BAVEX-556663 format. One record per residue (C-alpha): residue number from 1; residue in one letter; x, y, z. Coordinates in nm, 2 decimals. Example, Ala and Ser with C-alpha at 12.3 -4.5 7.8 and 13.67 -1.06 7.14 Angstrom:
% BAVEX-556663
1	A	1.23	-0.45	0.78 .
2	S	1.37	-0.11	0.71 .
This chain:
% BAVEX-556663
1	X	2.41	-0.41	-2.37 .
2	X	2.27	-0.11	-2.20 .
3	X	2.37	-0.09	-1.83 .
4	X	2.09	-0.05	-1.59 .
5	X	2.05	0.28	-1.40 .
6	X	2.21	0.28	-1.06 .
7	X	2.01	0.29	-0.73 .
8	X	2.06	0.59	-0.50 .
9	X	2.12	0.50	-0.14 .
10	X	2.08	0.77	0.13 .
11	X	2.33	0.82	0.41 .
12	X	2.07	0.78	0.69 .
13	X	2.19	0.88	1.04 .
14	X	2.57	0.86	1.03 .
15	X	2.58	0.77	1.39 .
16	X	2.35	0.47	1.33 .
17	X	2.37	0.15	1.14 .
18	X	2.35	0.31	0.79 .
19	X	2.72	0.32	0.71 .
20	X	2.79	-0.02	0.85 .
21	X	2.50	-0.20	0.67 .
22	X	2.59	-0.01	0.35 .
23	X	2.94	-0.15	0.37 .
24	X	2.80	-0.50	0.41 .
25	X	2.55	-0.45	0.13 .
26	X	2.82	-0.34	-0.11 .
27	X	3.04	-0.64	-0.02 .
28	X	2.74	-0.87	-0.08 .
29	X	2.62	-0.71	-0.40 .
30	X	2.93	-0.57	-0.57 .
31	X	2.91	-0.84	-0.84 .
32	X	2.54	-0.79	-0.91 .
33	X	2.40	-0.65	-1.23 .
34	X	2.26	-0.32	-1.10 .
35	X	2.50	-0.09	-0.92 .
36	X	2.42	0.15	-0.64 .
37	X	2.59	0.46	-0.49 .
38	X	2.55	0.63	-0.16 .
39	X	2.49	1.01	-0.11 .
40	X	2.72	1.07	0.18 .
41	X	3.08	1.11	0.27 .
42	X	3.37	0.87	0.20 .
43	X	3.49	0.92	0.56 .
44	X	3.20	0.70	0.69 .
45	X	3.28	0.37	0.52 .
46	X	3.54	0.10	0.58 .
47	X	3.52	-0.07	0.24 .
48	X	3.70	0.07	-0.06 .
49	X	3.53	0.38	-0.18 .
50	X	3.55	0.61	-0.48 .
51	X	3.42	0.96	-0.52 .
52	X	3.18	1.02	-0.81 .
53	X	3.04	1.34	-0.94 .
54	X	2.74	1.20	-1.12 .
55	X	2.52	0.88	-1.07 .
56	X	2.63	0.75	-1.41 .
57	X	2.99	0.72	-1.29 .
58	X	2.88	0.45	-1.04 .
59	X	2.83	0.20	-1.32 .
60	X	3.20	0.18	-1.41 .
61	X	3.34	0.16	-1.06 .
62	X	3.09	-0.04	-0.86 .
63	X	3.26	-0.38	-0.88 .
64	X	3.58	-0.25	-0.72 .
65	X	3.47	0.02	-0.48 .
66	X	3.16	0.17	-0.32 .
67	X	3.07	0.48	-0.52 .
68	X	3.01	0.79	-0.30 .
69	X	2.84	1.10	-0.43 .
70	X	2.98	1.35	-0.18 .
71	X	2.74	1.58	0.00 .
72	X	2.81	1.95	-0.07 .
73	X	2.87	2.03	0.30 .
74	X	3.10	1.85	0.54 .
75	X	2.94	1.61	0.80 .
76	X	3.03	1.69	1.16 .
77	X	3.26	1.44	1.33 .
78	X	3.04	1.17	1.49 .
79	X	3.09	0.88	1.72 .
80	X	2.90	0.57	1.61 .
81	X	2.60	0.51	1.84 .
82	X	2.59	0.87	1.96 .
83	X	2.37	1.08	1.74 .
84	X	2.42	1.45	1.70 .
85	X	2.16	1.71	1.60 .
86	X	2.43	1.89	1.40 .
87	X	2.41	1.61	1.14 .
88	X	2.04	1.68	1.06 .
89	X	2.11	1.91	0.76 .
90	X	2.33	1.64	0.60 .
91	X	2.08	1.36	0.67 .
92	X	1.80	1.56	0.50 .
93	X	2.03	1.68	0.22 .
94	X	2.12	1.32	0.13 .
95	X	1.75	1.23	0.11 .
96	X	1.67	1.54	-0.10 .
97	X	1.96	1.47	-0.35 .
98	X	1.86	1.10	-0.38 .
99	X	1.49	1.19	-0.45 .
100	X	1.59	1.46	-0.71 .
101	X	1.81	1.22	-0.89 .
102	X	1.54	0.95	-0.90 .
103	X	1.29	1.21	-1.03 .
104	X	1.53	1.33	-1.30 .
105	X	1.60	0.97	-1.42 .
106	X	1.96	0.97	-1.31 .
107	X	1.88	0.69	-1.06 .
108	X	1.63	0.41	-1.10 .
109	X	1.51	0.42	-0.74 .
110	X	1.60	0.55	-0.40 .
111	X	1.68	0.32	-0.10 .
112	X	1.67	0.51	0.23 .
113	X	1.89	0.42	0.52 .
114	X	1.73	0.46	0.87 .
115	X	1.70	0.80	1.04 .
116	X	1.59	0.92	1.38 .
117	X	1.28	1.14	1.37 .
118	X	1.35	1.25	1.73 .
119	X	1.69	1.39	1.62 .
120	X	1.54	1.57	1.32 .
121	X	1.26	1.71	1.53 .
122	X	1.51	1.86	1.77 .
123	X	1.67	2.03	1.47 .
124	X	1.34	2.18	1.36 .
125	X	1.21	1.91	1.11 .
126	X	0.85	1.98	1.03 .
127	X	0.73	1.66	0.87 .
128	X	0.55	1.38	1.05 .
129	X	0.82	1.13	0.93 .
130	X	1.07	1.01	0.67 .
131	X	0.80	0.90	0.42 .
132	X	0.60	1.23	0.44 .
133	X	0.92	1.42	0.37 .
134	X	0.99	1.22	0.06 .
135	X	0.63	1.26	-0.05 .
136	X	0.65	1.63	-0.01 .
137	X	0.97	1.64	-0.22 .
138	X	0.77	1.46	-0.49 .
139	X	0.50	1.72	-0.49 .
140	X	0.44	1.83	-0.85 .
141	X	0.53	2.19	-0.92 .
142	X	0.23	2.42	-0.85 .
143	X	0.04	2.16	-0.66 .
144	X	-0.08	2.21	-0.30 .
145	X	-0.10	1.85	-0.21 .
146	X	0.18	1.60	-0.20 .
147	X	0.12	1.24	-0.34 .
148	X	-0.05	1.01	-0.09 .
149	X	0.21	0.76	0.03 .
150	X	0.10	0.40	0.12 .
151	X	0.33	0.19	0.33 .
152	X	0.37	-0.16	0.21 .
153	X	0.59	-0.43	0.37 .
154	X	0.73	-0.71	0.17 .
155	X	0.88	-1.02	0.33 .
156	X	0.83	-1.38	0.40 .
157	X	0.64	-1.43	0.08 .
158	X	0.39	-1.15	0.16 .
159	X	0.31	-0.80	0.04 .
160	X	0.11	-0.61	0.30 .
161	X	-0.01	-0.26	0.25 .
162	X	-0.15	-0.06	0.55 .
163	X	-0.47	0.15	0.55 .
164	X	-0.36	0.31	0.88 .
165	X	-0.02	0.33	1.03 .
166	X	0.11	0.49	1.35 .
167	X	-0.21	0.58	1.53 .
168	X	-0.36	0.46	1.86 .
169	X	-0.57	0.15	1.80 .
170	X	-0.87	0.33	1.96 .
171	X	-0.86	0.59	1.67 .
172	X	-0.86	0.34	1.39 .
173	X	-1.24	0.28	1.36 .
174	X	-1.29	0.66	1.30 .
175	X	-1.01	0.67	1.04 .
176	X	-1.13	0.37	0.83 .
177	X	-1.36	0.53	0.58 .
178	X	-1.49	0.42	0.24 .
179	X	-1.31	0.70	0.07 .
180	X	-0.98	0.61	0.24 .
181	X	-1.01	0.24	0.14 .
182	X	-1.10	0.32	-0.22 .
183	X	-0.80	0.55	-0.26 .
184	X	-0.57	0.30	-0.09 .
185	X	-0.70	0.02	-0.31 .
186	X	-0.65	0.22	-0.63 .
187	X	-0.29	0.31	-0.53 .
188	X	-0.20	-0.05	-0.44 .
189	X	-0.35	-0.18	-0.76 .
190	X	-0.18	0.08	-0.98 .
191	X	0.17	0.03	-0.83 .
192	X	0.14	-0.35	-0.83 .
193	X	0.09	-0.31	-1.21 .
194	X	0.35	-0.04	-1.27 .
195	X	0.62	-0.13	-1.02 .
196	X	0.58	-0.50	-0.97 .
197	X	0.49	-0.60	-1.32 .
198	X	0.16	-0.77	-1.22 .
199	X	-0.09	-0.72	-1.51 .
200	X	-0.40	-0.83	-1.31 .
201	X	-0.31	-0.81	-0.94 .
202	X	-0.54	-0.98	-0.68 .
203	X	-0.58	-0.79	-0.36 .
204	X	-0.75	-0.87	-0.03 .
205	X	-0.89	-0.64	0.23 .
206	X	-0.86	-0.77	0.59 .
207	X	-1.15	-0.72	0.83 .
208	X	-1.12	-0.48	1.12 .
209	X	-1.31	-0.70	1.36 .
210	X	-1.25	-1.07	1.46 .
211	X	-1.38	-1.31	1.19 .
212	X	-1.43	-1.00	0.97 .
213	X	-1.73	-0.90	1.18 .
214	X	-1.93	-1.22	1.11 .
215	X	-2.19	-1.05	0.89 .
216	X	-2.22	-0.76	1.14 .
217	X	-2.27	-0.96	1.45 .
218	X	-1.94	-0.85	1.61 .
219	X	-1.88	-0.52	1.44 .
220	X	-2.03	-0.32	1.15 .
221	X	-1.72	-0.18	0.98 .
222	X	-1.70	-0.46	0.74 .
223	X	-2.07	-0.44	0.63 .
224	X	-2.09	-0.06	0.63 .
225	X	-1.74	0.05	0.51 .
226	X	-1.49	-0.22	0.40 .
227	X	-1.72	-0.43	0.17 .
228	X	-1.88	-0.13	0.00 .
229	X	-1.53	0.01	-0.07 .
230	X	-1.44	-0.33	-0.22 .
231	X	-1.76	-0.33	-0.43 .
232	X	-1.68	0.02	-0.56 .
233	X	-1.32	-0.09	-0.65 .
234	X	-1.45	-0.40	-0.83 .
235	X	-1.68	-0.18	-1.04 .
236	X	-1.36	-0.01	-1.17 .
237	X	-1.21	-0.35	-1.27 .
238	X	-0.99	-0.39	-0.97 .
239	X	-0.98	-0.75	-0.84 .
240	X	-1.02	-0.71	-0.46 .
241	X	-1.20	-0.91	-0.20 .
242	X	-1.45	-0.82	0.06 .
243	X	-1.31	-0.81	0.41 .
244	X	-1.14	-1.14	0.49 .
245	X	-1.07	-1.26	0.85 .
246	X	-0.74	-1.13	0.97 .
247	X	-0.65	-1.47	1.12 .
248	X	-0.67	-1.65	0.78 .
249	X	-0.61	-1.40	0.50 .
250	X	-0.23	-1.40	0.52 .
251	X	-0.23	-1.78	0.49 .
252	X	-0.45	-1.74	0.18 .
253	X	-0.20	-1.50	0.04 .
254	X	0.09	-1.74	0.10 .
255	X	-0.11	-2.01	-0.08 .
256	X	-0.12	-1.79	-0.39 .
257	X	-0.48	-1.66	-0.37 .
258	X	-0.38	-1.29	-0.34 .
259	X	-0.08	-1.09	-0.46 .
260	X	-0.12	-0.84	-0.18 .
261	X	-0.32	-0.77	0.14 .
262	X	-0.44	-0.44	0.26 .
263	X	-0.45	-0.45	0.64 .
264	X	-0.66	-0.21	0.85 .
265	X	-0.40	-0.16	1.12 .
266	X	-0.03	-0.14	1.16 .
267	X	0.02	-0.44	1.38 .
268	X	-0.24	-0.65	1.20 .
269	X	-0.02	-0.62	0.89 .
270	X	0.33	-0.62	1.03 .
271	X	0.30	-0.92	1.27 .
272	X	0.27	-1.18	0.99 .
273	X	0.55	-1.02	0.78 .
274	X	0.79	-0.99	1.08 .
275	X	0.71	-1.34	1.21 .
276	X	0.79	-1.49	0.87 .
277	X	1.10	-1.28	0.80 .
278	X	1.21	-1.07	1.10 .
279	X	1.54	-0.96	0.94 .
280	X	1.47	-0.94	0.57 .
281	X	1.15	-0.74	0.55 .
282	X	1.14	-0.44	0.33 .
283	X	0.94	-0.12	0.36 .
284	X	0.84	0.02	0.02 .
285	X	0.63	0.33	-0.04 .
286	X	0.36	0.31	-0.29 .
287	X	0.18	0.61	-0.44 .
288	X	0.50	0.81	-0.53 .
289	X	0.62	0.89	-0.88 .
290	X	0.95	0.73	-0.79 .
291	X	1.05	0.39	-0.65 .
292	X	1.15	0.40	-0.28 .
293	X	1.24	0.11	-0.06 .
294	X	1.39	0.10	0.29 .
295	X	1.51	-0.14	0.55 .
296	X	1.23	-0.24	0.79 .
297	X	1.42	-0.13	1.10 .
298	X	1.55	0.18	1.28 .
299	X	1.89	0.34	1.34 .
300	X	2.01	0.05	1.57 .
301	X	2.25	0.28	1.75 .
302	X	2.36	0.01	2.00 .
303	X	2.42	-0.26	1.74 .
304	X	2.61	0.00	1.53 .
305	X	2.83	0.09	1.82 .
306	X	2.90	-0.28	1.88 .
307	X	2.96	-0.35	1.52 .
308	X	2.68	-0.61	1.50 .
309	X	2.43	-0.43	1.28 .
310	X	2.28	-0.68	1.03 .
311	X	2.25	-0.59	0.66 .
312	X	1.98	-0.84	0.57 .
313	X	1.70	-0.59	0.53 .
314	X	1.90	-0.33	0.33 .
315	X	2.02	-0.60	0.10 .
316	X	1.66	-0.71	0.05 .
317	X	1.56	-0.35	0.00 .
318	X	1.83	-0.30	-0.27 .
319	X	1.72	-0.62	-0.45 .
320	X	1.35	-0.53	-0.44 .
321	X	1.43	-0.18	-0.57 .
322	X	1.62	-0.33	-0.86 .
323	X	1.33	-0.57	-0.93 .
324	X	1.08	-0.29	-0.92 .
325	X	1.30	-0.07	-1.14 .
326	X	1.32	-0.36	-1.39 .
327	X	0.94	-0.40	-1.39 .
328	X	0.91	-0.03	-1.45 .
329	X	1.15	-0.04	-1.74 .
330	X	1.43	0.15	-1.57 .
């Protein structure tokens, strides 16, 4: 029987929770069907480790030790809980290697451990964030534009994609355009098919306003932007609803009426996911030519320093990446 391709796990910030939760994830998953390896340094981990030179080598050793693909340059000595800007090249190098190996077919997917954007900015990092950096690495040769990434949270029985993410709430009405929603709907539909194995996914748009605007009486965005975008998508054969009230649509999804929801704002989408599954939510990036998942939390420096970082989310991210890879035939 052909062994499944391994998953590439990035180092994350070595002073944060990444090493600790990777240890716990290997302990929990070492007997699972699909192996993973971490692009990092053996010095960061407390579980048994083995140095590998290629991703393929992870398959034969995973059950007895955490496979570590060593970074080409040494990581500066760090103290857990105390980040250092000198580690930025290694943090970024781990991400780049993991992405390249997923692109080349050596890894089935990439699972990214948490990083600190502030630390990277201090070291001259030019991208808005982790996801945008990965999208840029996935830019096709000769193309000016990187693939458009869409953030989707999975947890508590929900899949929730976001039309807007980290922007002030006051800016959202100007950002919600028909073109944006059409592009977002296409990406979500396509990746639910390709990466989740759903032949005919059913998607819901949330409304922006209370009660989805009540036919324009308490807001016009639904009538003038969201519903026309939905109509355009339906004309392409995509099963997507008009704007649904944000206070009921997630219950409808839990009842099985929708496979995914596209929320208009960050908190509108994340509140239900985190309420239902605070520790086990997974951030997955749609719109990329590779599969990428990530724990739905930050570097957790204090918890890492105390030795109390929980691995629920990274374990869920590894399991989801494996499921997505299987659906994609990897």
